[in-house]
C-alpha positions in Angstrom: -0.1 0.1 0.5 1.4 3.8 -0.7 0.1 5.6 2.1 1.9 8.3 0.2 -1.7 8.8 -1.9 -3.7 6.6 0.8 -4.6 4.8 -2.3 -3.7 0.9 -2.9 -1.2 -0.4 -5.0 -2.6 -3.5 -7.0 -0.5 -4.8 -10.0 -1.9 -7.0 -13.1 0.6 -10.1 -12.8 -2.2 -12.3 -14.0 -5.5 -12.6 -15.5 -6.7 -14.4 -12.9 -5.5 -12.1 -10.0 -8.5 -9.8 -8.1 -8.8 -6.4 -10.1 -9.4 -3.1 -8.6 -12.8 -2.4 -10.9 -14.9 -1.5 -8.0 -12.8 -0.2 -5.8 -11.7 2.6 -8.8 -15.7 2.9 -9.4 -15.3 4.2 -5.7 -12.4 5.7 -4.6 -11.2 9.5 -6.5 -7.3 8.2 -7.0 -6.5 7.8 -10.4 -3.3 5.6 -10.6 -2.2 6.3 -13.9 -0.9 9.4 -12.6 1.5 7.0 -11.1 2.3 5.3 -14.0 -0.1 2.3 -14.0 -1.7 0.9 -16.9 -5.3 1.5 -16.2 -6.9 5.0 -16.5 -9.6 5.4 -13.7 -11.2 8.5 -14.2 -14.4 6.9 -12.6 -15.6 7.6 -9.3 -18.2 8.2 -6.9 -20.1 5.2 -6.1 -21.4 4.2 -2.9 -19.8 0.9 -1.6 -23.5 0.5 -0.6 -25.0 0.3 -3.7 -22.3 -1.4 -5.1 -22.6 -4.2 -2.3 -26.0 -4.4 -2.5 -26.8 -5.3 -6.4 -22.7 -7.3 -6.8 -24.7 -10.7 -6.8 -26.9 -9.6 -9.6 -23.9 -9.1 -12.1 -23.3 -11.8 -13.9 -20.8 -10.8 -16.9 -19.1 -7.3 -18.2 -22.5 -6.2 -19.6 -24.4 -6.5 -16.5 -21.7 -3.9 -14.6 -22.3 -1.6 -17.5 -25.7 -1.7 -17.5 -25.9 -1.0 -13.8 -23.3 1.3 -13.3 -24.4 3.4 -16.6 -28.1 3.1 -15.0 -26.9 4.7 -11.4 -24.2 7.1 -12.8 -23.4 9.8 -10.2 -23.3 13.4 -10.8 -20.8 14.2 -13.3 -19.9 10.4 -14.9 -21.0 10.4 -18.0 -21.4 7.3 -20.5 -18.0 7.8 -22.3 -16.4 7.6 -19.2 -17.6 4.4 -18.2 -17.1 2.8 -21.6 -13.6 4.3 -21.5 -13.1 3.0 -18.0 -14.4 -0.5 -18.5 -12.6 -0.4 -21.8 -9.4 -0.6 -19.8 -9.8 -3.7 -18.1 -11.0 -5.6 -21.3 -7.2 -6.9 -21.3 -7.8 -8.3 -17.9 -11.2 -10.2 -18.4 
């Protein structure tokens, strides 16, 4: 963990590793500024809303449908598309 920024240090070693896909939807820290591959300008979702709905997601399309239908202020469909596209090699 990088305590200087208060973020969690996620490293993609293998496509089967845990990903920060939901963490990045909540936090407001973009790891790409530290040289990470993923550009996560997406934030503002609540832990509660994701936790209450996560068991309904079976595919990335389900995730996309949910987060587009429940966008926080300032989040656009284009931002969501770009965010999820950055995960395509890890799913």
